[in-house]
C-alpha positions in Angstrom: 0.1 0.1 -0.3 1.8 3.1 -1.0 1.8 6.7 1.1 -1.1 7.8 -0.1 -3.4 4.9 0.6 -2.1 4.8 4.0 -3.1 8.4 4.4 -6.4 7.9 3.2 -7.0 5.3 5.7 -5.5 6.9 8.7 -7.8 9.9 8.2 -10.9 8.1 7.9 -10.5 7.3 11.6 -11.0 10.7 12.6 -15.0 11.8 13.0 -16.1 14.6 11.4 -17.7 17.5 13.6 -21.3 19.0 13.7 -21.5 22.9 13.2 -22.6 23.2 16.9 -19.2 21.2 17.5 -17.1 23.7 15.6 -17.9 26.4 17.2 -17.4 24.8 20.7 -14.0 23.7 20.0 -13.3 27.5 17.7 -14.3 28.9 21.1 -11.2 26.6 22.9 -8.7 27.3 20.0 -9.4 31.3 21.1 -8.5 30.3 24.4 -5.1 28.7 23.7 -6.4 24.8 23.9 -4.1 23.2 21.6 -6.1 19.8 21.9 -9.2 21.6 20.6 -7.3 23.3 17.6 -5.6 19.5 16.8 -9.2 18.2 16.8 -10.7 20.5 14.5 -7.9 20.0 12.1 -8.4 16.2 12.1 -11.9 16.3 11.3 -11.2 18.1 8.3 -8.5 16.6 6.6 -10.7 15.0 3.7 -11.7 18.5 3.0 -8.1 19.0 1.9 -7.8 15.6 0.2 -11.0 16.9 -2.1 -9.5 20.0 -3.0 -6.1 18.1 -3.5 -7.8 16.0 -6.2 -9.6 18.8 -8.0 -5.9 20.1 -8.6 -4.2 16.9 -9.7 -7.1 17.4 -12.7 -5.5 20.5 -14.1 -2.6 20.5 -12.7 0.9 17.0 -12.8 1.6 17.6 -9.3 1.9 15.1 -7.0 -1.4 14.8 -4.6 0.8 14.4 -1.5 2.4 17.8 -1.9 -0.9 19.2 -2.9 -2.1 17.8 0.4 0.5 19.0 2.2 0.3 22.6 1.0 -3.4 22.4 1.7 -2.7 21.3 5.0 -1.1 24.5 5.7 -3.9 26.3 5.3 -6.0 23.9 6.9 -4.2 25.1 10.4 -4.1 28.5 9.3 -8.1 28.8 9.0 -8.2 26.7 12.2 -6.6 29.1 13.9 -8.7 32.5 12.7 -11.8 30.4 12.8 -14.8 32.1 15.2 -18.1 30.5 16.0 -19.1 34.4 15.0 -18.5 33.8 11.5 -21.9 31.9 11.6 -20.9 29.6 9.3 -19.5 25.9 8.9 -15.9 25.7 9.0 -15.3 23.7 6.4 -16.8 26.6 4.0 -14.4 28.9 6.0 -11.4 26.5 5.3 -11.8 25.9 1.7 -10.4 29.4 0.5 -7.5 29.0 3.0 -6.8 25.6 1.8 -7.0 26.6 -1.9 -5.2 29.4 -1.8 -2.0 27.7 -0.2 -2.4 25.1 -2.8 -2.6 27.5 -5.6 0.4 29.3 -4.2 2.1 26.4 -4.5 1.5 26.0 -8.3 2.5 29.3 -9.4 5.7 28.9 -7.0 6.6 25.0 -9.0 5.4 26.3 -12.4 7.9 29.3 -12.5 9.2 30.7 -15.1 12.3 31.5 -14.1 14.2 28.1 -12.9 16.2 28.6 -9.8 18.2 26.5 -7.7 16.3 23.4 -5.5 17.5 25.1 -2.4 17.5 28.5 -3.6 13.9 27.4 -4.4 13.0 25.9 -1.4 14.0 29.0 0.9 12.0 31.0 -1.1 8.6 28.8 -0.9 9.7 28.5 2.9 10.1 32.7 3.4 7.0 33.4 1.1 4.9 30.7 3.3 5.9 31.7 6.7 5.3 35.6 6.1 2.0 34.7 5.3 2.0 33.0 8.6 3.5 35.5 10.5 1.6 37.6 9.4 -1.5 36.3 10.2 0.0 35.5 13.7 1.2 39.3 14.3 -1.3 41.4 12.4 1.7 42.9 10.7 4.3 42.5 7.6 7.8 41.3 9.1 11.1 42.8 8.3 13.5 40.6 6.8 15.5 40.6 10.1 12.0 39.4 11.6 11.4 36.6 9.3 14.7 35.3 9.3 14.4 35.2 13.4 11.0 33.8 12.9 11.8 31.1 10.5 15.5 30.2 12.3 17.3 31.0 8.9 20.1 32.7 8.5 19.0 36.6 7.4 22.2 37.0 5.3 20.9 33.8 3.0 17.6 34.9 3.4 18.0 38.3 1.5 19.7 36.6 -1.3 17.2 34.4 -1.9 14.2 36.9 -1.4 16.0 38.9 -4.4 15.3 36.1 -6.5 11.7 36.6 -5.7 9.3 38.5 -8.7 5.7 38.7 -9.1 3.8 39.1 -12.5 1.2 41.4 -14.4 -0.8 41.5 -17.3 0.3 43.9 -19.7 -3.5 44.9 -20.4 -3.4 46.7 -16.9 -3.5 50.2 -16.8 0.0 52.1 -15.3 -1.4 55.6 -16.0 -5.3 56.7 -14.4 -4.7 60.0 -17.0 -4.8 58.5 -20.6 -5.4 54.7 -20.2 -1.7 53.8 -21.2 -1.2 50.2 -20.1 1.8 48.1 -19.9 1.5 46.7 -23.2 1.5 50.0 -25.0 5.0 51.3 -23.0 7.1 47.8 -24.6 9.2 48.2 -27.4 7.8 46.5 -30.8 10.9 44.3 -31.5 9.8 42.7 -34.4 10.9 46.1 -36.3 14.5 46.5 -37.1 15.1 48.6 -40.1 18.7 47.5 -40.4 18.1 43.7 -40.1 14.8 44.3 -42.3 17.3 45.8 -45.1 19.8 43.2 -44.9 17.4 40.6 -45.2 16.3 42.1 -48.6 19.3 42.5 -49.9 20.3 38.9 -49.5 17.2 37.9 -51.4 17.9 40.1 -54.2 21.8 38.5 -54.2 20.4 35.4 -54.0 17.8 35.6 -57.0 21.0 37.3 -59.0 22.7 34.3 -58.6 20.2 31.9 -59.3 19.2 34.0 -62.3 22.6 33.2 -64.2 21.6 29.6 -64.4 20.6 27.6 -67.0 16.8 27.1 -66.6 17.1 23.7 -65.9 19.5 23.9 -63.3 17.8 26.8 -61.6 14.3 24.9 -61.1 16.3 22.2 -59.4 18.3 24.5 -57.0 14.9 26.1 -56.3 13.1 23.0 -55.6 15.9 21.5 -53.9 16.6 24.1 -51.2 13.0 24.7 -51.2 13.4 28.9 -52.0 9.1 28.8 -52.4 9.4 27.6 -48.8 6.9 24.6 -49.9 5.5 21.8 -47.3 7.0 18.8 -49.4 11.1 19.1 -51.3 11.1 17.2 -54.3 13.5 14.4 -54.3 16.2 13.3 -57.2 13.7 10.9 -58.7 10.5 13.4 -58.5 12.2 16.1 -60.1 13.8 13.8 -62.8 10.0 12.8 -63.5 8.6 16.3 -63.8 11.9 17.3 -66.0 11.9 14.4 -68.2 15.5 13.3 -67.4 17.1 10.8 -65.2 17.4 10.8 -61.4 21.4 10.7 -61.9 21.2 14.3 -64.8 19.4 15.6 -62.2 22.2 15.4 -59.4 24.5 16.5 -62.1 22.5 19.5 -62.7 22.2 19.9 -59.0 26.1 19.5 -58.9 27.0 21.8 -61.3 24.6 24.8 -60.2 26.1 24.7 -56.8 29.8 25.1 -58.5 28.5 27.9 -60.7 26.8 29.7 -57.5 30.3 29.1 -55.7 32.5 30.7 -58.5 29.9 33.6 -58.8 29.2 34.0 -55.1 33.6 34.2 -54.8 33.7 36.7 -58.0 
């Protein structure tokens, strides 16, 4: 039996709770009762599995990795839950679980590849920052976060320098004229110098091909696919269309290439 099956077997042993029981546990948790927190979390571990299975339909990640991240969200929700919310705990916790899993997916599908250790520290730092803010109510400095996580401050500063975020190029960057980030990006597709050189090369090739005898020009044009056709004809196919043998076509190609080399050197 694999790890996932063992885990499912274990959490099935935890009984579910009524809304009244959840409210009672929430009250005890607010007074620092660790056993109440543990019971509320264990009773909802199956909810995390349910959300993780939905994620695996869209993302190719280990279900146990997703469950681990979801459990962090579940624990955060359990610490924040209050009977005054007047809702079932599962409804409240779902958003926390989903957000933790989604953040994990985004971190793991980063466009910029980082060394494994730096990626792990960065992910730990991001998770720790969220937990710190939920616990203390303010954003930690790098020094405070390093002390909270028990990591080296200088290493943490180095890793955080790799952190980045994304935004849509359609987002408006000015309230005055509705200009978007995309409007500020230069169009790199248009390069006058490059386009000029490409045009000159094409003209040179056309001039050299024009100096060849007609059949040799046809052979070179077809064999090197200057017309960008989907199919490049074989020697046998060209021999049929030109009414000569395949060997003759091969000799035409060799003669034509020899003429072009001389023309190019000249």
